[in-house]
N, CA, C and O of each residue as an XYZ file, in Angstrom:
920
protein
N       0.835     -1.238     -0.066
C      -0.128     -0.068      0.042
C       0.704      1.358      0.221
O       1.356      1.619      1.232
N       0.573      2.251     -0.946
C       1.454      3.307     -1.064
C       0.988      4.443     -0.186
O       0.461      5.434     -0.690
N       1.184      4.315      1.228
C       0.805      5.322      2.162
C       1.831      5.274      3.116
O       2.097      4.156      3.558
N       2.599      6.435      3.618
C       3.577      6.550      4.483
C       3.143      6.545      5.909
O       2.919      7.676      6.341
N       2.963      5.548      6.769
C       2.591      5.600      8.105
C       3.505      6.140      8.888
O       3.041      6.571      9.943
N       4.808      6.285      8.720
C       5.828      6.707      9.453
C       5.528      8.025     10.308
O       5.832      8.019     11.501
N       4.968      9.102      9.759
C       4.781     10.263     10.539
C       3.740      9.970     11.594
O       3.866     10.686     12.588
N       2.711      9.075     11.639
C       1.791      8.697     12.597
C       2.662      7.749     13.628
O       2.569      7.958     14.837
N       3.255      7.017     13.272
C       4.035      6.036     13.972
C       5.006      6.805     14.950
O       5.159      6.495     16.131
N       5.596      7.769     14.356
C       6.448      8.718     15.193
C       5.571      9.448     16.289
O       5.969      9.461     17.454
N       4.523      9.985     15.973
C       3.709     10.661     16.945
C       3.110      9.562     18.006
O       2.958      9.881     19.185
N       2.806      8.359     17.565
C       2.420      7.320     18.741
C       3.570      7.226     19.508
O       3.441      7.314     20.729
N       4.866      7.036     18.942
C       6.014      6.771     19.835
C       6.222      7.767     20.825
O       6.698      7.469     21.920
N       5.812      9.252     20.439
C       6.107     10.214     21.415
C       5.046      9.951     22.645
O       5.374     10.210     23.803
N       3.847      9.458     22.338
C       2.915      9.131     23.497
C       3.529      8.020     24.323
O       3.446      8.170     25.542
N       4.172      6.857     23.841
C       4.724      5.841     24.248
C       5.694      6.441     25.293
O       5.765      6.086     26.470
N       6.363      7.316     24.744
C       7.567      8.110     25.634
C       6.968      8.785     26.808
O       7.608      8.658     27.852
N       5.978      9.412     26.851
C       5.164      9.999     27.903
C       4.958      9.012     28.817
O       5.437      9.058     29.950
N       4.205      8.024     28.365
C       3.595      6.873     29.297
C       4.981      6.156     29.897
O       4.946      5.856     31.091
N       5.935      5.925     29.310
C       7.297      5.366     29.878
C       7.713      6.322     30.975
O       7.941      5.862     32.094
N       7.835      7.686     30.727
C       8.259      8.489     31.686
C       7.499      8.552     32.952
O       8.007      8.680     34.066
N       6.166      8.444     32.670
C       5.227      8.505     33.855
C       5.502      7.274     34.668
O       5.558      7.394     35.892
N       5.702      5.952     34.036
C       6.003      4.768     34.951
C       7.345      4.924     35.488
O       7.435      4.604     36.673
N       8.315      5.294     34.980
C       9.545      5.486     35.639
C       9.725      6.457     36.744
O      10.597      6.315     37.601
N       8.812      7.534     36.709
C       8.810      8.486     37.862
C       8.266      8.024     39.020
O       8.747      8.238     40.133
N       7.056      7.257     38.748
C       6.404      6.580     39.893
C       7.250      5.543     40.396
O       7.396      5.614     41.616
N       7.846      4.614     39.845
C       8.763      3.604     40.071
C       9.855      4.185     40.811
O      10.313      3.603     41.794
N      10.295      5.268     40.419
C      11.502      5.859     41.161
C      11.196      6.367     42.456
O      12.021      6.275     43.364
N       9.876      6.992     42.648
C       9.410      7.254     43.922
C       8.954      6.542     44.821
O       9.030      6.809     46.020
N       8.294      5.301     44.213
C       7.799      4.251     45.086
C       8.272      2.809     44.699
O       7.561      1.860     44.369
N       9.686      2.864     44.818
C      10.389      1.467     44.434
C       9.818      0.234     45.297
O       9.872     -0.907     44.837
N       9.364      0.453     46.344
C       9.062     -0.688     47.017
C       7.621     -1.190     46.786
O       7.209     -2.242     47.275
N       6.784     -0.265     45.910
C       5.368     -0.755     45.695
C       5.254     -1.459     44.082
O       4.394     -2.267     43.732
N       6.249     -0.968     43.323
C       6.158     -1.346     41.820
C       6.823     -2.864     42.022
O       7.895     -2.966     42.619
N       6.166     -3.986     41.518
C       6.851     -5.226     41.626
C       7.068     -5.790     40.242
O       7.370     -6.977     40.114
N       6.918     -4.940     39.133
C       7.425     -5.626     37.789
C       8.663     -6.026     37.963
O       9.426     -5.266     38.560
N       9.139     -7.301     37.486
C      10.350     -7.796     37.226
C      10.205     -8.807     36.004
O       9.171     -9.111     35.409
N      11.492     -9.243     35.786
C      11.701    -10.123     34.658
C      10.819    -11.567     34.726
O      11.120    -12.340     35.636
N       9.966    -11.872     33.988
C       9.377    -13.232     34.346
C       7.910    -13.201     34.769
O       7.120    -14.145     34.763
N       7.667    -11.760     35.189
C       6.134    -11.492     35.869
C       5.493    -11.268     34.618
O       5.928    -10.487     33.772
N       4.134    -12.165     34.459
C       3.349    -12.015     33.309
C       1.906    -11.711     33.710
O       1.007    -11.872     32.885
N       1.658    -11.284     34.927
C       0.380    -10.868     35.187
C      -0.436     -9.887     34.319
O      -1.618    -10.047     34.017
N       0.289     -8.926     33.984
C      -0.281     -7.907     32.874
C      -0.622     -8.710     31.638
O      -1.577     -8.326     30.963
N       0.139     -9.912     31.227
C       0.171    -10.270     30.011
C      -1.357    -11.428     29.844
O      -1.628    -12.115     28.859
N      -2.056    -11.336     30.997
C      -3.236    -12.094     30.936
C      -4.582    -11.195     30.973
O      -5.688    -11.728     31.061
N      -4.402     -9.757     30.896
C      -5.291     -8.796     31.146
C      -6.069     -8.615     29.889
O      -5.434     -8.648     28.835
N      -7.373     -8.425     29.853
C      -8.179     -7.838     28.710
C      -8.224     -6.552     28.463
O      -8.738     -5.801     29.292
N      -7.703     -6.077     27.297
C      -7.867     -4.514     26.976
C      -7.892     -4.310     25.452
O      -7.431     -5.255     24.812
N      -8.309     -3.336     24.802
C      -8.392     -3.074     23.389
C      -7.330     -1.996     23.059
O      -6.889     -1.211     23.898
N      -7.000     -2.027     21.890
C      -6.037     -0.983     21.106
C      -6.762     -0.279     20.210
O      -7.599     -0.796     19.470
N      -6.427      1.148     20.239
C      -6.997      1.986     19.323
C      -6.372      1.671     17.928
O      -5.431      0.881     17.861
N      -6.901      2.303     16.761
C      -6.342      1.945     15.354
C      -4.969      2.162     15.299
O      -4.235      1.273     14.868
N      -4.512      3.267     15.691
C      -3.143      3.589     15.453
C      -2.132      2.574     16.254
O      -1.069      2.160     15.793
N      -2.606      2.294     17.382
C      -1.824      1.061     18.256
C      -2.046     -0.087     17.518
O      -1.000     -0.701     17.309
N      -3.008     -0.578     17.062
C      -3.126     -1.671     16.179
C      -2.240     -1.796     15.039
O      -1.486     -2.757     14.881
N      -2.349     -0.721     14.173
C      -1.454     -0.759     13.191
C       0.090     -0.725     13.409
O       0.855     -1.285     12.625
N       0.470     -0.110     14.404
C       1.732      0.002     14.874
C       2.293     -1.530     15.466
O       3.326     -2.021     15.009
N       1.700     -2.034     16.251
C       1.844     -3.357     16.572
C       1.989     -4.340     15.524
O       2.984     -5.056     15.405
N       0.853     -4.364     14.671
C       0.838     -5.169     13.401
C       2.055     -5.082     12.666
O       2.722     -6.094     12.453
N       2.468     -3.729     12.180
C       3.677     -3.581     11.486
C       4.951     -4.028     12.087
O       5.866     -4.482     11.401
N       5.017     -3.875     13.586
C       6.248     -4.496     14.062
C       6.257     -5.880     14.287
O       7.304     -6.527     14.290
N       5.217     -6.342     14.464
C       4.912     -7.968     14.355
C       5.573     -8.476     13.033
O       6.530     -9.249     12.998
N       4.956     -7.957     11.987
C       5.364     -8.450     10.764
C       6.788     -8.279     10.180
O       7.311     -9.050      9.375
N       7.405     -7.024     10.765
C       8.867     -6.854     10.494
C       9.812     -7.864     11.462
O      10.949     -8.138     11.078
N       9.375     -8.322     12.535
C      10.098     -8.955     13.292
C       9.985    -10.368     13.358
O      10.737    -10.980     14.117
N       8.991    -11.084     12.538
C       8.767    -12.341     12.517
C       8.386    -12.883     11.150
O       7.741    -12.127     10.424
N       8.681    -14.027     10.729
C       8.273    -14.691      9.510
C       8.230    -16.074      9.463
O       8.734    -16.680     10.410
N       7.746    -16.677      8.581
C       7.715    -18.119      8.375
C       7.110    -18.858      9.505
O       6.078    -18.375      9.970
N       7.629    -20.071     10.088
C       7.093    -20.905     10.911
C       6.855    -20.153     12.207
O       5.764    -20.267     12.765
N       7.827    -19.378     12.727
C       7.589    -18.708     13.969
C       6.364    -17.751     13.850
O       5.409    -17.888     14.614
N       6.390    -16.832     12.941
C       5.143    -16.189     12.798
C       3.801    -16.817     12.719
O       2.771    -16.234     13.058
N       3.858    -18.172     12.204
C       2.528    -19.100     12.086
C       2.095    -19.327     13.469
O       0.982    -19.011     13.890
N       2.998    -19.874     14.144
C       2.947    -20.261     15.464
C       2.298    -19.304     16.287
O       1.408    -19.606     17.083
N       2.804    -17.953     16.077
C       2.351    -16.821     17.006
C       0.819    -16.474     16.515
O      -0.057    -16.084     17.287
N       0.651    -16.666     15.194
C      -0.887    -16.290     14.659
C      -1.816    -17.427     15.124
O      -3.009    -17.215     15.343
N      -1.295    -18.535     15.257
C      -2.103    -19.719     16.004
C      -2.377    -19.361     17.456
O      -3.506    -19.549     17.910
N      -1.507    -18.908     18.130
C      -1.897    -18.341     19.419
C      -2.825    -17.325     19.405
O      -3.885    -17.349     20.032
N      -2.389    -16.315     18.606
C      -3.389    -15.073     18.502
C      -4.849    -15.748     18.152
O      -5.715    -15.407     18.959
N      -5.278    -16.597     17.158
C      -6.516    -17.202     17.064
C      -7.032    -17.770     18.183
O      -8.259    -17.733     18.276
N      -6.313    -18.374     19.205
C      -6.758    -19.065     20.503
C      -7.123    -17.989     21.246
O      -8.239    -18.075     21.758
N      -6.373    -16.799     21.491
C      -6.646    -15.653     22.248
C      -7.735    -15.154     21.709
O      -8.655    -14.949     22.501
N      -7.956    -14.830     20.332
C      -9.031    -14.148     19.820
C     -10.428    -14.851     20.198
O     -11.493    -14.284     20.441
N     -10.191    -16.043     20.188
C     -11.712    -16.808     20.017
C     -12.209    -16.707     21.702
O     -13.391    -16.650     22.042
N     -11.183    -16.699     22.539
C     -11.581    -16.743     23.945
C     -12.145    -15.255     24.261
O     -13.141    -15.092     24.966
N     -11.449    -14.222     23.697
C     -11.822    -12.924     24.106
C     -13.146    -12.609     23.455
O     -13.965    -11.876     24.008
N     -13.361    -13.189     22.232
C     -14.810    -12.853     21.666
C     -15.813    -13.565     22.464
O     -16.953    -13.103     22.429
N     -15.569    -14.721     23.255
C     -16.652    -15.197     24.024
C     -16.949    -14.380     25.263
O     -18.058    -14.171     25.755
N     -15.772    -13.955     25.683
C     -15.901    -13.073     26.852
C     -16.816    -11.720     26.675
O     -17.606    -11.225     27.479
N     -16.478    -11.322     25.464
C     -17.051    -10.094     24.993
C     -18.476    -10.176     24.713
O     -19.278     -9.264     24.915
N     -18.774    -11.467     24.177
C     -20.114    -11.932     23.922
C     -21.036    -11.844     25.258
O     -22.094    -11.225     25.365
N     -20.370    -12.623     26.256
C     -21.149    -12.660     27.700
C     -21.464    -11.241     28.299
O     -22.476    -10.890     28.905
N     -20.279    -10.471     27.959
C     -20.312     -8.793     28.459
C     -21.612     -8.199     27.806
O     -22.367     -7.437     28.410
N     -21.836     -8.708     26.250
C     -22.833     -7.879     25.707
C     -24.247     -8.536     26.190
O     -25.318     -7.932     26.139
N     -24.093     -9.761     26.629
C     -25.404    -10.540     27.221
C     -25.699     -9.564     28.529
O     -26.695     -8.849     28.636
N     -24.791     -9.661     29.355
C     -24.979     -8.804     30.579
C     -25.623     -7.468     30.383
O     -26.612     -7.100     31.018
N     -24.983     -6.730     29.429
C     -25.449     -5.333     29.070
C     -27.043     -5.433     28.768
O     -27.820     -4.673     29.347
N     -27.395     -6.192     28.040
C     -28.789     -6.292     27.680
C     -29.450     -6.740     28.789
O     -30.608     -6.322     28.820
N     -29.158     -7.407     29.674
C     -29.737     -8.008     30.907
C     -29.991     -6.741     31.889
O     -30.888     -6.785     32.730
N     -29.182     -5.655     31.738
C     -29.327     -4.433     32.674
C     -28.183     -4.375     33.487
O     -28.188     -3.560     34.410
N     -27.269     -5.043     33.322
C     -26.193     -4.897     34.324
C     -25.414     -3.501     34.057
O     -25.358     -3.009     32.929
N     -24.850     -2.939     35.141
C     -24.224     -1.678     35.111
C     -22.915     -1.944     34.422
O     -22.420     -3.070     34.369
N     -22.299     -0.726     33.826
C     -20.936     -0.691     33.417
C     -19.927     -1.215     34.310
O     -19.052     -2.008     33.966
N     -20.117     -0.639     35.717
C     -19.179     -1.184     36.725
C     -19.148     -2.611     36.778
O     -18.084     -3.226     36.721
N     -20.412     -3.248     36.900
C     -20.665     -4.811     36.861
C     -19.931     -5.469     35.724
O     -19.223     -6.467     35.862
N     -20.140     -4.873     34.653
C     -19.493     -5.486     33.289
C     -18.071     -5.484     33.522
O     -17.418     -6.509     33.324
N     -17.528     -4.396     33.934
C     -16.103     -4.215     33.950
C     -15.475     -5.082     34.857
O     -14.514     -5.774     34.521
N     -15.916     -5.089     35.892
C     -15.538     -6.071     37.183
C     -15.448     -7.494     36.699
O     -14.489     -8.220     36.960
N     -16.652     -7.917     35.870
C     -16.587     -9.161     35.309
C     -15.335     -9.514     34.371
O     -14.657    -10.527     34.536
N     -15.093     -8.507     33.309
C     -14.061     -8.579     32.507
C     -12.855     -8.654     33.167
O     -12.015     -9.437     32.726
N     -12.584     -7.920     34.241
C     -11.285     -7.740     34.817
C     -10.998     -9.165     35.551
O      -9.865     -9.500     35.896
N     -12.060     -9.895     35.731
C     -11.775    -11.207     36.757
C     -11.318    -12.313     35.396
O     -10.607    -13.274     35.693
N     -11.678    -12.162     34.175
C     -11.204    -12.915     33.097
C      -9.845    -12.806     32.904
O      -9.201    -11.804     33.213
N      -9.280    -14.026     32.292
C      -7.988    -14.102     31.988
C      -7.741    -14.819     30.655
O      -8.275    -15.899     30.404
N      -6.973    -14.231     29.864
C      -6.602    -14.536     28.359
C      -5.295    -14.206     28.110
O      -4.853    -13.057     28.112
N      -4.513    -15.471     27.840
C      -3.001    -15.463     27.704
C      -2.700    -14.668     26.175
O      -3.176    -14.918     25.068
N      -1.702    -13.602     26.606
C      -1.418    -12.792     25.230
C      -0.642    -13.834     24.210
O       0.093    -14.766     24.537
N      -0.959    -13.476     23.083
C      -0.214    -14.229     21.885
C       1.160    -14.123     21.801
O       1.871    -15.019     21.346
N       1.667    -12.800     22.325
C       3.101    -12.310     22.410
C       3.673    -13.016     23.592
O       4.899    -12.943     23.687
N       3.022    -13.701     24.535
C       3.950    -14.163     25.614
C       4.307    -15.660     25.257
O       3.563    -16.549     24.842
N       5.731    -15.686     25.551
C       6.339    -17.012     25.180
C       6.406    -18.124     26.196
O       5.741    -17.971     27.220
N       7.016    -19.063     26.071
C       7.045    -20.193     27.032
C       8.026    -19.556     28.489
O       7.880    -19.863     29.672
N       8.827    -18.778     27.989
C       9.839    -18.342     29.208
C       8.883    -17.169     29.913
O       9.447    -16.391     30.683
N       7.563    -17.032     29.691
C       6.898    -15.923     30.146
C       7.444    -14.456     30.013
O       7.332    -13.578     30.868
N       8.054    -14.347     28.788
C       8.495    -12.932     28.234
C       7.799    -12.649     26.958
O       7.387    -13.475     26.144
N       7.730    -11.353     26.906
C       7.052    -10.845     25.651
C       8.003    -10.879     24.350
O       9.112    -10.352     24.268
N       7.439    -11.494     23.512
C       8.180    -11.434     22.144
C       8.410    -10.259     21.438
O       9.332    -10.171     20.628
N       7.506     -9.189     21.725
C       7.570     -7.813     21.048
C       7.690     -6.951     22.260
O       6.943     -5.977     22.350
N       8.499     -7.196     23.139
C       8.491     -6.357     24.453
C       8.735     -4.747     24.171
O       8.059     -3.880     24.726
N       9.791     -4.472     23.235
C      10.202     -3.254     22.916
C       9.043     -2.333     22.171
O       9.124     -1.105     22.136
N       7.977     -3.067     21.593
C       6.950     -2.524     20.986
C       5.593     -2.776     21.512
O       4.619     -2.756     20.759
N       5.487     -3.023     22.828
C       4.259     -3.444     23.423
C       3.591     -2.267     23.624
O       4.122     -1.159     23.702
N       2.039     -2.593     23.736
C       1.192     -1.406     23.844
C       1.333     -0.593     25.218
O       1.906     -0.987     26.234
N       0.746      0.506     25.040
C       0.968      1.617     26.157
C       0.359      1.046     27.411
O       0.915      1.307     28.478
N      -0.786      0.252     27.400
C      -1.379     -0.266     28.642
C      -0.490     -1.156     29.311
O      -0.426     -1.122     30.540
N       0.219     -1.966     28.630
C       1.213     -2.956     29.324
C       2.261     -2.132     29.853
O       2.842     -2.658     30.802
N       2.670     -1.007     29.525
C       3.847     -0.462     29.941
C       3.385      0.382     31.166
O       4.290      0.779     31.900
N       2.230      0.679     31.459
C       1.636      1.439     32.632
C       0.888      0.316     33.765
O       0.326      0.780     34.757
N       0.921     -0.815     33.586
C       0.201     -1.857     34.258
C       0.669     -1.913     35.798
O      -0.162     -1.996     36.703
N       1.881     -1.868     36.004
C       2.460     -1.980     37.312
C       2.149     -0.682     38.288
O       2.362     -0.725     39.499
N       1.738      0.218     37.761
C       1.561      1.758     38.675
C       0.101      2.040     38.690
O      -0.714      1.527     37.923
N      -0.153      2.883     39.613
C      -1.712      3.279     39.688
C      -2.077      4.111     38.347
O      -1.373      4.988     37.848
N      -3.215      3.691     37.911
C      -3.858      4.197     36.749
C      -5.139      4.660     37.094
O      -5.655      4.216     38.119
N      -5.848      5.640     36.271
C      -7.194      6.189     36.385
C      -7.990      5.946     35.090
O      -7.682      6.466     34.017
N      -9.090      5.075     35.277
C     -10.054      5.040     33.925
C     -11.424      5.476     34.539
O     -11.899      5.227     35.647
N     -11.829      6.071     33.680
C     -13.424      6.787     34.061
C     -13.318      7.456     35.465
O     -14.308      7.535     36.192
N     -12.287      7.861     35.773
C     -12.220      8.614     37.218
C     -12.003      7.511     38.341
O     -11.910      7.946     39.489
N     -11.915      6.198     38.163
C     -11.688      5.118     39.257
C     -10.221      4.696     39.071
O      -9.726      4.354     37.997
N      -9.638      4.760     40.163
C      -8.195      4.107     40.246
C      -8.182      2.705     40.097
O      -9.103      1.983     40.479
N      -7.011      2.253     39.474
C      -6.687      0.845     39.216
C      -5.285      0.519     39.478
O      -4.439      1.368     39.196
N      -4.893     -0.726     40.040
C      -3.348     -0.947     40.019
C      -3.247     -2.286     39.913
O      -4.236     -2.997     40.095
N      -1.968     -2.823     39.587
C      -1.709     -4.257     39.521
C      -1.833     -4.946     40.876
O      -1.288     -4.532     41.899
N      -2.604     -6.043     40.791
C      -2.963     -6.805     42.197
C      -1.804     -7.416     42.754
O      -1.950     -7.961     43.848
N      -0.442     -7.438     42.105
C       0.562     -7.742     42.607
C       1.434     -6.538     43.230
O       2.500     -6.787     43.793
N       1.032     -5.462     43.130
C       2.029     -4.350     43.507
C       1.633     -4.229     45.008
O       0.840     -5.005     45.541
N       2.245     -3.195     45.648
C       2.130     -2.898     47.048
C       1.511     -1.613     47.442
O       1.513     -1.106     48.563
N       0.966     -1.152     46.323
C       0.100      0.174     46.520
C      -0.894     -0.201     47.506
O      -1.410     -1.306     47.338
N      -1.328      0.598     48.659
C      -2.193      0.513     49.504
C      -3.322      1.105     48.986
O      -3.302      2.144     48.325
N      -4.597      0.287     49.351
C      -6.012      0.860     48.879
C      -6.330      2.075     49.771
O      -6.210      1.958     50.991
N      -6.745      3.282     49.197
C      -7.090      4.258     50.051
C      -6.101      5.339     50.102
O      -6.415      6.512     50.300
N      -4.885      4.922     49.920
C      -3.613      5.957     49.740
C      -3.712      6.766     48.552
O      -4.395      6.465     47.573
N      -3.011      7.798     48.672
C      -3.103      8.692     47.481
C      -1.569      8.656     46.957
O      -0.575      8.797     47.669
N      -1.595      8.437     45.553
C      -0.488      8.121     44.749
C      -0.352      8.708     43.478
O      -1.425      8.729     42.875
N       0.678      9.236     42.807
C       0.712      9.724     41.431
C      -0.004      8.649     40.506
O       0.302      7.461     40.605
N      -0.861      9.044     39.700
C      -1.588      8.262     38.848
C      -1.574      8.481     37.409
O      -1.711      9.623     36.970
N      -1.424      7.508     36.662
C      -1.421      7.733     35.286
C      -2.713      7.641     34.570
O      -3.341      6.582     34.559
N      -3.236      8.958     33.830
C      -4.587      9.037     33.560
C      -4.801      8.364     31.958
O      -4.483      8.889     30.891
N      -5.434      7.060     32.185
C      -5.569      6.262     30.900
C      -6.518      6.927     29.956
O      -6.300      6.939     28.744
N      -7.515      7.451     30.473
C      -8.511      8.192     29.717
C      -7.891      9.334     28.892
O      -8.266      9.517     27.734
N      -6.929     10.123     29.475
C      -6.294     11.218     28.562
C      -5.617     10.354     27.565
O      -5.932     10.498     26.384
N      -4.698      9.448     27.906
C      -3.872      9.004     26.799
C      -4.922      8.298     25.753
O      -4.657      8.382     24.554
N      -6.038      7.646     26.148
C      -6.964      7.062     25.290
C      -7.387      8.151     24.186
O      -7.428      7.944     22.974
N      -7.659      9.218     24.772
C      -8.176     10.271     23.934
C      -7.204     10.931     23.084
O      -7.713     11.535     22.140
N      -5.878     10.980     23.173
C      -4.863     11.214     22.461
C      -4.745     10.250     21.368
O      -4.603     10.584     20.191
N      -4.814      8.926     21.828
C      -4.633      7.869     20.721
C      -5.580      7.767     19.812
O      -5.240      7.337     18.710
N      -7.029      8.142     20.045
C      -8.218      8.289     19.430
C      -8.024      9.521     18.349
O      -8.299      9.481     17.150
N      -7.532     10.517     19.022
C      -7.427     11.577     17.808
C      -6.444     11.414     16.971
O      -6.631     11.864     15.841
N      -5.276     10.812     17.229
C      -4.268     10.429     16.452
C      -4.924      9.503     15.333
O      -4.711      9.718     14.140
N      -5.647      8.572     15.731
C      -6.237      7.516     14.879
C      -7.315      8.194     13.927
O      -7.492      7.741     12.796
N      -7.924      9.122     14.329
C      -8.977      9.978     13.473
C      -8.287     10.813     12.429
O      -8.743     11.057     11.312
N      -6.994     11.276     12.977
C      -6.171     12.189     12.082
C      -5.686     11.374     10.736
O      -5.672     11.742      9.561
N      -5.314     10.197     11.311
C      -4.715      9.171     10.260
C      -5.881      8.773      9.256
O      -5.641      8.883      8.054
N      -7.148      8.311      9.676
C      -8.197      8.114      8.850
C      -8.529      9.105      7.898
O      -8.858      8.840      6.742
N      -8.426     10.497      8.476
C      -8.902     11.581      7.490
C      -7.855     11.745      6.560
O      -8.241     12.055      5.433
N      -6.601     11.620      6.720
C      -5.517     11.439      5.803
C      -5.478     10.501      4.676
O      -5.155     10.795      3.526
N      -5.860      9.258      5.137
C      -6.135      8.117      4.138
C      -7.230      8.465      3.287
O      -7.219      8.047      2.130
N      -8.265      9.242      3.740
C      -9.519      9.590      3.004
C     -10.445      8.152      2.996
O     -11.063      7.775      2.001
N     -10.425      7.598      3.986
C     -11.037      6.312      4.181
C     -12.595      6.695      4.092
O     -13.100      7.719      4.552
N     -13.271      5.634      3.387
C     -14.744      5.749      3.230
C     -15.372      5.287      4.707
O     -16.531      5.521      5.051
N     -14.505      4.673      5.409
C     -15.270      4.276      6.782
C     -14.847      5.488      7.805
O     -13.786      5.539      8.428
N     -15.799      6.353      7.839
C     -15.669      7.526      8.693
C     -15.381      7.496     10.085
O     -14.855      8.428     10.693
N     -15.823      6.134     10.708
C     -15.693      5.997     12.162
C     -14.553      5.068     12.231
O     -14.426      4.622     13.371
N     -13.803      4.688     11.510
C     -12.729      3.618     11.485
C     -11.895      4.018     12.659
O     -11.532      3.137     13.437
N     -11.541      5.325     12.870
C     -10.656      5.942     14.058
C     -11.168      5.591     15.325
O     -10.353      5.413     16.230
N     -12.305      5.467     15.539
C     -12.918      5.112     16.737
C     -13.037      3.477     17.050
O     -13.659      3.048     18.022
N     -12.407      2.699     16.164
C     -12.338      1.300     16.261
C     -11.502      0.826     17.400
O     -10.419      1.391     17.560
N     -11.852     -0.140     18.221
C     -11.118     -0.776     19.207
C     -11.084     -2.315     19.011
O     -12.083     -2.965     18.703
N      -9.760     -2.880     19.229
C      -9.590     -4.294     18.834
C      -8.686     -4.924     19.937
O      -7.755     -4.248     20.373
N      -8.881     -6.036     20.358
C      -7.931     -6.883     21.403
C      -6.541     -6.939     20.635
O      -6.590     -6.669     19.435
N      -5.384     -7.237     21.154
C      -4.220     -7.319     20.552
C      -4.164     -8.460     19.523
O      -3.618     -8.313     18.429
N      -4.803     -9.706     19.952
C      -4.702    -10.668     18.953
C      -5.493    -10.337     17.889
O      -5.115    -10.999     16.923
N      -6.420     -9.622     17.603
C      -7.071     -9.345     16.479
C      -6.137     -8.360     15.578
O      -6.145     -8.440     14.350
N      -5.314     -7.403     16.303
C      -4.453     -6.528     15.764
C      -3.304     -7.442     15.006
O      -2.784     -6.922     14.018
N      -2.929     -8.579     15.338
C      -1.914     -9.341     14.959
C      -2.484    -10.049     13.880
O      -1.691    -10.262     12.962
N      -3.767    -10.524     13.708
C      -4.486    -11.320     12.720
C      -4.896    -10.471     11.578
O      -5.132    -11.014     10.499
N      -4.993     -9.304     11.704
C      -5.807     -8.451     10.681
C      -4.691     -8.178      9.539
O      -3.482     -8.113      9.761
N      -5.254     -8.044      8.402
C      -4.606     -7.607      7.116
C      -4.917     -6.131      7.010
O      -6.046     -5.816      6.635
N      -4.059     -5.222      7.294
C      -4.625     -3.783      7.018
C      -4.363     -3.347      5.810
O      -3.510     -2.492      5.572
N      -5.194     -3.993      4.827
C      -4.704     -3.486      3.329
C      -5.745     -2.365      2.944
O      -6.504     -1.798      3.730
N      -5.636     -2.152      1.584
C      -6.721     -0.960      1.150
C      -8.012     -1.156      1.458
O      -8.706     -0.233      1.884
N      -8.539     -2.558      1.246
C      -9.813     -2.949      1.431
C     -10.407     -2.633      3.031
O     -11.488     -2.085      3.245
N      -9.658     -3.004      3.865
C      -9.696     -3.033      5.321
C      -9.799     -1.426      5.669
O     -10.620     -0.931      6.441
N      -8.873     -0.783      4.992
C      -8.773      0.574      5.544
C      -9.929      1.472      4.920
O     -10.165      2.570      5.424
N     -10.653      1.007      3.821
C     -11.658      1.681      3.216
C     -11.127      2.688      2.261
O     -11.600      3.823      2.206
N     -10.168      2.293      1.525
C      -9.673      3.320      0.444
C     -10.431      3.193     -0.623
O     -10.800      2.078     -0.993
N     -10.817      4.472     -1.357
C     -11.676      4.498     -2.364
C     -11.182      3.739     -3.510
O      -9.995      3.831     -3.820
N     -12.175      2.824     -4.320
C     -11.504      2.287     -5.433
C     -10.727      2.966     -6.422
O      -9.838      2.340     -6.999
N     -10.955      4.200     -6.701
C     -10.169      4.863     -7.762
C      -8.830      5.115     -7.061
O      -7.848      5.082     -7.802
N      -8.646      5.329     -5.935
C      -7.406      5.549     -5.261
C      -6.661      4.211     -5.067
O      -5.443      4.321     -4.922
N      -7.135      3.078     -5.043
C      -6.607      1.820     -5.073
C      -5.972      1.409     -6.542
O      -4.896      0.848     -6.749
N      -6.952      1.854     -7.497
C      -6.485      1.545     -8.816
C      -5.344      2.290     -9.277
O      -4.588      1.861    -10.149
N      -5.204      3.445     -8.681
C      -4.021      4.342     -9.161
C      -2.704      3.944     -8.303
O      -1.611      4.404     -8.633
N      -2.823      3.200     -7.350
C      -1.729      2.660     -6.620
C      -1.108      1.350     -7.423
O       0.086      1.053     -7.438
N      -2.111      0.674     -8.048
C      -1.529     -0.648     -8.739
C      -1.408     -0.259    -10.134
O      -1.265     -1.171    -10.948
N      -1.440      0.876    -10.522
C      -1.034      1.298    -11.891
C      -2.321      1.118    -12.932
O      -2.136      1.072    -14.148
N      -3.521      1.031    -12.390
C      -4.734      0.965    -13.357
C      -5.419      2.259    -13.136
O      -5.027      3.119    -12.346
N      -6.405      2.334    -13.842
C      -7.309      3.520    -13.788
C      -8.778      3.260    -13.685
O      -9.305      2.700    -14.645
N      -9.546      3.604    -12.608
C     -10.945      3.154    -12.555
C     -11.625      3.860    -13.498
O     -11.141      4.937    -13.845
N     -12.891      3.398    -14.106
C     -13.811      4.064    -14.917
C     -15.018      4.106    -14.221
O     -15.375      3.196    -13.474
N     -15.807      5.345    -14.476
C     -17.155      5.325    -13.993
C     -18.147      4.817    -14.970
O     -18.100      5.331    -16.087
N     -19.126      3.809    -14.733
C     -20.030      3.120    -15.580
C     -21.087      4.267    -15.846
O     -22.063      4.053    -16.564
């Protein structure tokens, strides 16, 4: 596809750097509370979704890093994770129809566990340097919808006040960047920038012209043909 994603990836990496700085500051100030260490994979079983820009970025880095049998093995793991995630989301949708509150649904989802397709047999991330922002902030206090969250393995005390990473603010920035990308692509799918997918789906998806909703005449120009209006 004849489109340069690199300017958007660079802007995404700026957001990654902000998240990394936030994590490192909290870890420096509260080293006894942050329990992240090599081989700890608690966050690698949590359910969360990616915005379009982050899904594209992870997909790009994954394809650049792996090929052949290794890639196929990881895609099979992604398939297994995706099927389990789909079932969990389906149950969440049923709860919503039955009148459960957002908080009840979120608590139910938080109790579920799905092994990340990037987690290898040594409990290490195969794409660690390019992992999503949520993974980078998992071990420190975060705020989602005005409610605080933290890793269950950490030593942050409930009810105490700590510096907190605002995931809502980061999510807003990621969505804005995704929408800017969609506008630049001139996609026919106007709400594509609002899309959220699990990491497993980001690995499995082929983000080609058809998926991204490029107009047929634009696709024709890219492969050297001309579209004709009937």
